[in-house]
KEVOGU-706796 format. One line per field, with one value per residue (C-alpha): y, z, x; residue in one letter. Coordinates in nm, 2 decimals. Layout:
BEGIN
py [Y, ...];
pz [Z, ...];
px [X, ...];
residu [A, ...];
# end
This chain:
BEGIN
py [0.00, 0.24, 0.17, 0.27, 0.60, 0.69, 0.63, 0.86, 1.14, 1.11, 1.13, 1.44, 1.61, 1.77, 2.00, 1.88, 2.09, 1.95, 1.59, 1.66, 1.80, 1.50, 1.26, 1.45, 1.42, 1.05, 0.93, 0.65, 0.48, 0.48, 0.38, 0.09, -0.17, -0.08, -0.14, -0.46, -0.59, -0.49, -0.68, -0.98, -0.98, -0.96, -1.26, -1.45, -1.38, -1.51, -1.83, -1.90, -1.85, -2.08, -2.36, -2.34, -2.36, -2.66, -2.84, -2.76, -2.82, -3.19, -3.36, -3.44, -3.63, -3.93, -3.76, -3.71, -4.07, -4.25, -4.27, -4.58, -4.64, -4.63, -4.87, -5.11, -5.13, -5.16, -5.45, -5.63, -5.60, -5.72, -6.03, -6.11, -6.10, -6.31, -6.57, -6.79, -6.92, -7.30, -7.48, -7.40, -7.22, -6.86, -6.63, -6.37, -6.11, -5.89, -5.63, -5.52, -5.16, -4.94, -4.76, -4.40, -4.28, -4.39, -4.11, -4.23, -4.06, -3.96, -4.17, -4.01, -4.34, -4.64, -4.81, -5.17, -5.48, -5.82, -6.14, -6.36, -6.70, -6.89, -6.83, -7.06, -6.92, -6.79, -6.51, -6.30, -6.00, -5.80, -5.57, -5.24, -5.01, -4.69, -4.66, -4.28, -4.11, -4.12, -4.47, -4.63, -4.96, -5.10, -5.44, -5.49, -5.81, -5.98, -6.26, -6.49, -6.72, -6.97, -7.16, -7.46, -7.64, -7.93, -8.17, -8.15, -8.29, -8.03, -8.23, -8.50, -8.82, -9.14, -9.45, -9.65, -9.36, -9.32, -8.99, -8.78, -8.41, -8.38, -8.44, -8.33, -8.01, -7.83, -7.55, -7.34, -7.43, -7.29, -7.50, -7.50, -7.68, -7.96, -8.31, -8.63, -8.70, -8.48, -8.46, -8.13, -8.23, -8.50, -8.66, -8.98, -9.02, -8.99, -9.33, -9.41, -9.49, -9.34, -9.58, -9.38, -9.09, -8.77, -8.44, -8.13, -7.92, -8.21, -8.28, -8.60, -8.80, -9.14, -9.26, -9.18, -9.33, -9.64, -9.67, -10.05, -10.15, -10.49, -10.75, -10.57, -10.70, -10.57, -10.61, -10.77, -10.69, -10.90, -10.72, -10.85, -10.76, -11.01, -11.01, -10.85, -11.07, -10.94, -11.13, -11.06, -11.08, -10.99, -10.73, -10.87, -10.52, -10.16, -9.96, -9.62, -9.52, -9.68, -9.92, -10.28, -10.50, -10.87, -10.98, -11.32, -11.44, -11.55, -11.80, -11.98, -11.90, -11.79, -11.49, -11.24, -10.90, -10.61, -10.23, -10.01, -9.81, -9.67, -9.73, -10.11, -10.18, -10.37, -10.42, -10.70, -10.66, -11.00];
pz [0.00, 0.09, -0.25, -0.43, -0.23, -0.32, -0.69, -0.67, -0.50, -0.78, -1.05, -0.89, -0.90, -0.55, -0.40, -0.10, 0.14, 0.00, 0.03, 0.40, 0.47, 0.31, 0.51, 0.84, 0.78, 0.69, 0.90, 1.06, 0.72, 0.69, 1.05, 1.09, 0.86, 1.03, 1.38, 1.27, 1.12, 1.44, 1.66, 1.43, 1.44, 1.82, 1.84, 1.60, 1.81, 2.12, 1.95, 1.80, 2.14, 2.31, 2.05, 2.07, 2.45, 2.43, 2.18, 2.34, 2.71, 2.81, 2.92, 3.29, 3.30, 3.49, 3.70, 3.99, 4.01, 3.96, 4.34, 4.56, 4.61, 4.23, 4.15, 4.42, 4.30, 3.94, 4.01, 4.23, 3.95, 3.69, 3.90, 3.96, 3.59, 3.48, 3.75, 3.81, 4.16, 4.20, 4.14, 4.43, 4.59, 4.69, 4.62, 4.85, 4.69, 4.89, 4.70, 4.86, 4.97, 4.73, 4.87, 4.94, 4.83, 4.47, 4.25, 4.05, 3.71, 3.53, 3.23, 2.96, 2.78, 2.93, 3.19, 3.10, 3.31, 3.27, 3.48, 3.42, 3.26, 3.52, 3.87, 4.15, 4.19, 4.54, 4.48, 4.16, 4.05, 3.84, 3.59, 3.52, 3.25, 3.07, 2.69, 2.68, 2.49, 2.82, 2.91, 3.25, 3.43, 3.78, 3.94, 4.23, 4.44, 4.50, 4.74, 4.64, 4.90, 4.75, 4.98, 4.89, 5.07, 5.28, 5.51, 5.84, 6.19, 6.42, 6.73, 6.80, 6.64, 6.80, 6.60, 6.50, 6.55, 6.29, 6.10, 6.14, 6.14, 6.50, 6.43, 6.07, 5.88, 5.56, 5.62, 5.37, 5.40, 5.24, 4.93, 4.97, 5.30, 5.18, 5.15, 5.02, 4.86, 5.04, 5.04, 4.96, 5.12, 5.36, 5.12, 5.06, 5.40, 5.66, 5.82, 5.75, 6.03, 6.13, 6.08, 6.33, 6.57, 6.37, 6.54, 6.54, 6.22, 6.03, 5.68, 5.63, 5.36, 5.19, 5.41, 5.75, 5.71, 5.57, 5.40, 5.42, 5.73, 5.78, 5.96, 5.92, 5.74, 5.38, 5.11, 4.80, 4.47, 4.16, 3.84, 3.49, 3.17, 3.25, 3.63, 3.97, 4.28, 4.63, 4.92, 5.25, 5.31, 5.54, 5.44, 5.46, 5.41, 5.47, 5.16, 5.05, 4.74, 4.43, 4.61, 4.51, 4.82, 4.91, 5.07, 5.19, 5.08, 5.40, 5.22, 5.01, 5.20, 4.88, 4.87, 4.58, 4.47, 4.46, 4.43, 4.72, 4.60, 4.92, 5.30, 5.36, 4.99, 4.74, 4.37, 4.16, 3.78, 3.61];
px [0.00, 0.29, 0.44, 0.12, 0.10, 0.45, 0.38, 0.07, 0.27, 0.53, 0.27, 0.11, 0.45, 0.40, 0.66, 0.86, 0.66, 0.34, 0.47, 0.57, 0.23, 0.06, 0.28, 0.20, -0.17, -0.15, 0.15, -0.06, -0.09, 0.29, 0.36, 0.11, 0.29, 0.62, 0.48, 0.32, 0.64, 0.84, 0.60, 0.62, 1.00, 1.00, 0.77, 0.99, 1.30, 1.13, 1.01, 1.35, 1.52, 1.27, 1.32, 1.70, 1.68, 1.46, 1.68, 2.01, 1.92, 1.96, 1.65, 1.64, 1.30, 1.43, 1.70, 1.46, 1.34, 1.68, 1.74, 1.80, 1.43, 1.36, 1.64, 1.54, 1.18, 1.31, 1.54, 1.28, 1.02, 1.27, 1.36, 0.99, 0.92, 1.22, 1.26, 0.96, 0.88, 0.86, 0.52, 0.29, 0.58, 0.65, 0.95, 1.09, 1.33, 1.57, 1.76, 2.09, 2.12, 2.31, 2.61, 2.50, 2.84, 2.76, 2.65, 2.35, 2.36, 2.04, 1.93, 1.71, 1.65, 1.46, 1.67, 1.78, 1.85, 2.01, 2.04, 2.35, 2.26, 2.47, 2.32, 2.23, 1.88, 1.96, 2.22, 2.19, 2.39, 2.15, 2.32, 2.14, 2.26, 2.18, 2.23, 2.26, 2.54, 2.73, 2.64, 2.68, 2.62, 2.58, 2.56, 2.31, 2.32, 1.98, 1.90, 1.61, 1.45, 1.20, 0.97, 0.75, 0.46, 0.60, 0.42, 0.60, 0.56, 0.40, 0.50, 0.75, 0.62, 0.74, 0.83, 0.52, 0.28, 0.00, 0.01, -0.31, -0.41, -0.30, 0.06, 0.13, 0.05, 0.16, 0.41, 0.62, 0.98, 1.30, 1.35, 1.73, 1.70, 1.47, 1.63, 1.47, 1.13, 0.88, 0.50, 0.33, 0.00, -0.14, -0.38, -0.18, -0.01, -0.28, -0.29, 0.07, 0.31, 0.65, 0.94, 1.15, 1.11, 1.04, 1.13, 0.90, 0.92, 1.10, 0.97, 0.77, 0.95, 0.93, 1.22, 1.07, 0.72, 0.57, 0.23, 0.27, 0.47, 0.65, 0.45, 0.12, -0.19, -0.25, -0.50, -0.36, -0.54, -0.45, -0.55, -0.57, -0.75, -1.03, -1.06, -0.98, -0.91, -0.87, -0.72, -0.54, -0.17, 0.11, 0.38, 0.73, 0.89, 0.82, 0.70, 0.58, 0.37, 0.51, 0.75, 0.77, 0.76, 0.72, 0.39, 0.27, -0.07, -0.24, -0.46, -0.20, 0.11, 0.29, 0.51, 0.44, 0.57, 0.33, 0.34, 0.22, -0.08, -0.22, -0.23, -0.20, -0.28, -0.07, -0.15, -0.02, -0.06, -0.10];
residu [M, I, V, H, I, I, K, I, L, T, V, L, N, L, T, L, S, E, K, L, S, F, Y, A, K, H, R, R, V, F, L, F, P, Y, K, L, M, T, K, F, M, I, Y, M, K, I, F, I, I, Y, M, L, T, A, L, L, T, P, S, R, V, N, A, I, T, L, D, Q, E, Y, L, T, N, F, V, K, A, F, V, E, K, N, I, A, P, P, T, E, G, K, M, E, I, K, V, A, N, I, D, P, R, I, N, I, K, P, C, T, S, P, L, Q, A, N, I, P, E, N, H, N, G, R, N, V, N, V, K, I, Y, C, E, D, S, T, S, W, K, M, F, I, P, V, K, I, R, T, T, I, P, V, L, V, A, I, T, T, I, N, K, G, T, T, L, D, N, S, N, V, A, V, R, Y, K, N, Q, S, Q, I, R, G, E, I, F, S, N, S, D, T, V, L, G, A, K, S, K, R, T, I, S, K, D, T, A, I, T, R, R, N, I, C, L, V, C, K, G, E, S, V, I, I, T, A, V, S, D, D, F, V, I, K, T, S, G, T, A, L, K, D, G, S, I, G, D, Q, I, S, V, K, N, Q, R, T, G, R, T, V, I, G, K, V, S, S, I, N, H, V, V, I, N, L];
# end
């Protein structure tokens, strides 16, 4: 618009004083575009400064949260996700305290973790690391305690005592301290007898009880594809579930080999 006004003044061939008088009367027309452009340039400078500051200033999003509490929870969650507890068991995870003298650097990228392939399942050194341009890593020790359901004596059980709900119960025990073939419930052993004295809190195993005990009467079941015959007999040896033992047929006097299937019950497959 200003260019067009200047062309008109040129065509009219006005004197200098007339041009100055015209400018004085219409100075707002000349000043408005200039003020508008000045404001626009100021806004552009502010925008450019803001963008450069945002691009050049390092991000510190995670710097506040990368403290000992954050790392402890991070490692615990990683172990829980990558190490499965035993069947029907429980897992307790204890992360070692991080030395407060260690300067934990910030990490703008997602924090990573790794568990060594060779570990004993009880002590694990978890490696955590940051893959920023200035990368770093740290090893944090973790202790894992796994417990499993175990049938134990809840009182001292003397030799020859029958197992029942008054002297046995299921308790969770440290898996690393369990020895022998244990029972996770009492379903198959109630009615069995102790072969020796069993101390309180000791696990009930195949070796310290007998479902069929030497010298006691048993039921002998002979099974074939065509028939099933039951008779009584006498156990000539102690046995637990699945054990092959000798029994004497009380009717015929013959000694046969059968498999212990339950309390005082032996099966012979013909």
